[in-house]
N, C-alpha and C positions, 0 to 999 in steps of 0.2 A: 727768553724769556717768553717767548710769546705759545713756546710748545706748552712752557711749563705752568704759562697761565690756565690754557687749553685743559690740560689734563686736570691741573687741579678741577677747572669748574666743571668738567666732567663728573667730577665725582662727588661733587656737590648735590649736584642735581639724579646720579643716576642711581632708581630703582634697586634694592638690595633685594635678589626672589629667594630668600631667607625660605624654610620650609615651617608650614603649617600640616594640620593633624585632621584631616576629615575624619568621622567617625569610619569605622573598616564597614561596618552595614552601607551607608552610603558612598564612599567608594565602589564597590560589589558591587551597586546598582549602578551606577554611571559606567562601570568598565563592562557590563551588560548590555547597555545600550548601544555599544559599538561591536560586538559580536560578529556581526555580518562582515564590516570591514577585516574581518581577518581572516578570512577563506584564502586557501591556497588560491595563488596567482592572481591576487584582487589588488587593484589601488586601496587605498585608504586616506588619513589621515594624521592628524595629533591636533590634541586637546587638551586646552590650558584652565585653569582655575585659581584664581591669586583671590583671598579673603584676609582681609584685615593689613594689608600689604603683604604677604607672604605666600608666597608660593603654596597651596593646597593639594593640586591636583595638576599633574603634567606626563600624556601618554600618548605615545603613538603606536597606528594600526597602519598594516597592510603595507604593500608595495611602493616605494616614491617609484620604482623603473621596474617594467613589467618586462622591458625588453632582458636586462640583468638580473634582475632578481634582488635588488637594494632597498630594506627595509625605509618605510620613513620613522624618522626619530625626532623627538622631542625639540631639536633643532633642525629641524628640514627645513628650508624657507620653501613658501605656496606666493602665487598670486593672489592679492586679497582681492582683486577686481575694484568693486565701487566703493569699500570702505577706504580703501585709496584717496577719496573724495575727500574725507577732514583732515587729511596732510597738506591738499592743493588750500584748501579753506583755510586753515592756519598759517601756512606760507602767505596767503593774503593781509590775515590780519597783524605780522609781525611787520610786513611792510607799511599798513596803516601806523601801527606802533610807530614806528619809525620816522612817520611824517612822508613816507614816501607818494602815499597814496588815500584816498577814501572811498570805502567799502560803497557811497555814493558818489563816488565818480562816474559820468558817460563811458561808457568802453570805449567810445571811439576817439577819446580823448588818448589812449593807450596803442588802441589798432585802427586808425584810421581807413585802412583799404575796406574795414566791413562796410554795407550797405545802409543809408540812410533810410529807414524803414519809415519815417515823419516821426516817432514817438522815440524819446528818451532810453535806453537799454541803459540798466546802472552794471555798477562789480556785484551789490545787492542783490538785482534779479538774479544774474548766475546762479550766486548760492544758492538763492532759496527756489532756485527752478520755476523758475515765474517770470523768464524773460519773453516767453512766447515764442524762442528759435525754432524751427526743429533738429529734432536730435541726428546726430552724426549715423546711428547703421541704419536709422530706416530710411534715409533719406539716399543715402549712398544704397541700399537694395533695392529704393523706387527707381535709383538711376541706373541698375544693370548690374550691380557688383553682385558677386555670389559670396555665399558666408565665408568660401577658405581664401576669397583676396586680400591681399596685405591692403594694409590700412595705415594713415600716419595724421597727425596736423595738420601735416601738408595738404594733403588729398580734403581733409575738413576744409582749409584756410579756401580752396580752389570754388569749392562746390558753396561753401557763404559768400562771395565774392558776386555771384549770379542770382542770390535769392532774391524775389521783389515783395513777397509777404512775411509777415507772421503767424503761427499759429491761432493770436489772441492779444488781445494790447497788454503792454507789461505792465506785471500786478493782478492784471484782472483774474487770473487762475492759476494753478498749479500743474504742475503737467512736467514729470523725471525728464531731463536732458542733459544727456551726455556731453551736448557741445556746448555750453556754458561752461562747464569746469576744465575742457582742453582749451577753452578761450583763456581762461584765467591762468593757465601753464603757459600760454604765449604772452600775457601781461607780467607774469611774475620776470619773464626771461626779458622783457622790454624794459621793464624801470630797474631792473637789476643787474642785464649787462651781462650774465651768464646762463648756461644751459638750464632748465631747469632741475636735471636729474641732478647738476655736481650742487646746486643754490640749497636744495631742499637736503642732500647731504650733508653740507656745511654748516647751514642752517635749523635745521629741525631735528635732523636722524641722530649724529654725535652729539648734540646739545643735551638730546635727553637720554643717552645713552642705549642707542635701538643700531645696535654696532652690524645686524644682522637682518639690517633693512635698506631696499635701494629702490630708487626709479628704472625699472626696465623700457629704455627708450632703444634697445636693441636685441629684437628678439630672437634671434637669430648669433648672438654672442652667446658662448658653453661658460656657465657659472657654476661653481661647482656647488653641492649641497640643497640644491632646487630638486622639487619632487617633478619629475613630467607629468602631463594631465592626459586624462583620456575620455572618450567621451563610451556608454553602454552601460548594460546593470548584469544583477545576479543572472540575468537568466539566457544570458547571450555573451559572445565573445566581444572583448574591451578593442576599443580603435583606439590608434593615437590623433590627440585632438592638434589640428593643426594651427601652427602658433601663427596669424595673421595678426594680432595684435599688434601695432608699431607703436602705438599711440599713447601718448603723456597728455595727465592732472584729470582725465575721470576715472582714469584706473591703472591697471599694470604697475604699484605695487608690492613689492615682493617684501617677504616678513616671515620670521619663523613664530610661534606662541609666545616664546618669551620676550619679544622684542613688543607687541600687538600689546600681551600682558602692562609693560610699562608703561606705554602710551597711555591705556587705559586707566593709570591708578591717577593719573592729574588729573582725572577728573573729580576726584576724591578728595587728591592731598597734591596739590600742583607742585612741581618743582620750583626749586627759589627760582624769581623772578616771569615765573611761567603763569601766575597766580589771574592776572588779569584777563590775557590772550585764551585761557581754557574757561572762563566764566564768560564771556564774549561769545564763544562758539556757541554756549548755548540758547545765545537769540534768534530768537522764531519768527519764523515768518510773517506779514501782515500783509493781507490783500487791500486791495483799495477799496474794498466796502469794507474795511472793519475786519475782516475773518482773521483767524490767528493760525497759522500754522498747525503742523506736529515738525514739519525739517526745519532745522537750525542750518547752522554753517555748515554743512555737509554731514551731519549726523538728524538722528530722529528722537526728538523727547519726548517722553510721555509718560504711562505707568503700565506695570502688570503687578494684577492681583495686591492691590493698593502701594506697592512698591516705585518709587519714582525710576525709571531708564532710559538710559542712552545707548542706542545701539545702531548697526548697520548691516546688513550685508551686502554680498561680491558676490557675481558668476563672469564669469571669460572662457570662451574655451570648456577645454573639464574641468576646470576650477571653481569649487563654492565655498564661502567663506560664511562668517557671521562672525560679529563681536555685539557684547553685549556688557553693560555696568551698571551695577546700582550702586549710587552714589552713599545713598544714605547710609548700606550696607555694607560699603565698600569692599563687595562683592564685583571681580570681574568675570567673565568666561569669556573664550576664544573656540572655535573652533573652526578647521583648516583643512580643506578637502580635496585630494586631486582626482575626483572621478563624479562627472555630470549626473548618474543617478543618484547621489548622497544628497543628503536635506538636511544642511546642518541649522536653516532656521527654527524647522519643528525640533528636531534634537535639543539644540541651544534652550528652548525651553523648557524641555524635558530635564534636561541636567539644574535649571533653575530651579526647577519644584523641587527636585530633590535635596539641591543643598538650602534652597532658604524654608524646607518644610508645608511649603504651599502645596496644597494637590486640591481643587474646586471638587468640593461633592459631587455624585453623582446626581442626576435629575432621577426624581422621581417617578417609576414606571406609571405612565398615564399623564403625568404632571407636563411634559414636554409640550412647546409652544406649537401649536399647528401651525404650518408654513398656506402662507396666503397665496390661494391657486392664482397662478401667472395671465396674464391679462393675452388676451391668445388673439393676432395682427392676422386680419383673416385674409387668403392667399389673393395675389392680383388674378385674375384670371382672364383679361383680355390679351395674353401673349398668341403672336401669331408673326408667320414667318415675314410678314408684310412691315410689321413693330423690330422687330429685330435685324432686317435688312437696314432701316432707318440707324440704328446704334453702328454697324458697322462703318470700317475708318481707319486711318492712320490717326494716332493724337500724337501729339511733338509738344516735347518738355522744353523751353527756353532756359530753363532755369536749370533743369539736367543733362541740356544737351542729351535727349538720350525719346525712342519712338516707341510706341506701343500698336499692335496690330487686333483691332477686334471684328470677328469676321461670324459666320453662319454657317454650320457644319449638322446635319443630318438634324436640323431644327432644333438646333441648338445655338446661342451665342455663346462665342469660345473667345478665349486671349491671347497671344502670344508678343514675345518680342526677344530680339538676338540673341541675349545673351541667356535670360530664363528659359528658355524653347516653348513649347507647349504648357500654356499654363492650367488648360483646365477651362472647365465652364465660369462664365457671368451670368448672373441670377439677376433676374427683375424682378426685382421687390415690388415696384410700383412705375407707373410711368414718369420716363426722364431721371430712376432710380434704383441703382445698379450696384451691385455687389459681386465684386472679383474677387480671383485669389490673392492670398500675400505675392508680393509686396503691395498691388493695386488698392485693394482693402473697396470702400464704399466710394462709388462713381457715382457725382450730381450731376445729369447731364445739364450742359447749359444753351440757351437761345438767343436768338436776336428778339425784337420787337415785332417781327414780320414769322416769327417762330420755327427760323431756319438753324440747326443744330448748328452752332460755333464749336463747340468743345466741351470739356469736362472737368470738375472738380475732384480732384482724390486724394481721399483721405488713409491711411493707414494704421492710425496708432496717435504717433506722433510725429507724422505730417499733416498737414489738415488743410484743406483747398489747394493743394497743388495746381496750378491753373497749368493745361493739356490742348492746345490745338488742333482742331483737327483741320487734317490736312485731307486733299484729293487724290495724291499718291504718295 
């Protein structure tokens, strides 16, 4: 009986991808946008368009596997990258509907191993990227991890337990943060007692008829009908992208264009019983000062050329993805690709222009706004070997358990690290303000009351003011 009920319920909510018809001229122009994807021995992707609940365009280009010359197909599965965040957000909202948590709960209620930063961080903060937490990839790179090192949720937990500071007070700012969505996957597992991958399949994907969608929590397994991803461009050979991505929550959902279109259709015609959840997903974040964000629960909510738009992009390895839905027009567009130099974000908007018939009029010659002259920062001229040598030394981060060395070579201050090797020149912007190669970033020299250099604060974008203590040796 349970099986019969499940099958019946699936058909109640399953969007039927019947065919619609775009004008031939529009279909041809869309097709022309992706000619470069169809070159010989070239990866590509798949494009899907749904209009008024019907499949209006579905086509694949290029190869899913360069090694075995397997072409992409409309049903090929791709890694969605950060598009995956909206599924994690939906998982949280379903548990809230069931009374098992609230988005305004303190995350430490479910993850007591997280440090007490002296501020309450809620699940809502995680969903809106306003938690102030340091983002995983930037944190691990600063800790010495290379781009090809395998990384997982457990790696993040281990480093998060050692963190002493936040980037900012929760709710004060928006700063995109993969850490928050990975912790939300941990919360779902804690509340449900199931693995994130299994629970998402049973509670979200299957009920919505997304049979070609799954959470990849083991990138080493072989799954049929998946595209391989590649680094490179038309100008040179392609390289296989190393699959180091073993984390979930913030990314690594695999799906076909058809399944993503089914999902997006719920933003204008939600499946029975899912109306409240998809409406709540569109709740935009609000900062402590009252400013409203465009980021909602795992999605960006805004407008494009006068039309209400919900969208999100994704990138991991060589995969690039973009999904957009115009709810008032009942129009959804999905582009999934398997090579890093593709640009599905820009091409997605070009597709939207063709379908909507909205192209911006060209700016009349002579009427283009004159760009304001950039204010030039005077160069710091008091650089000498004595100043450079004063910065030389070893700098240890207790939060990352790693050490960087600054040293002087041929009248230049340089940096090196045991895993990153020789990193290159550290530029002196002004006294006690330095700029180092990634992943160190901006370095603010710290001194005690007597002027003695005690350490540096390093900021590399999504990690801010990380303390590194100066050591004698």
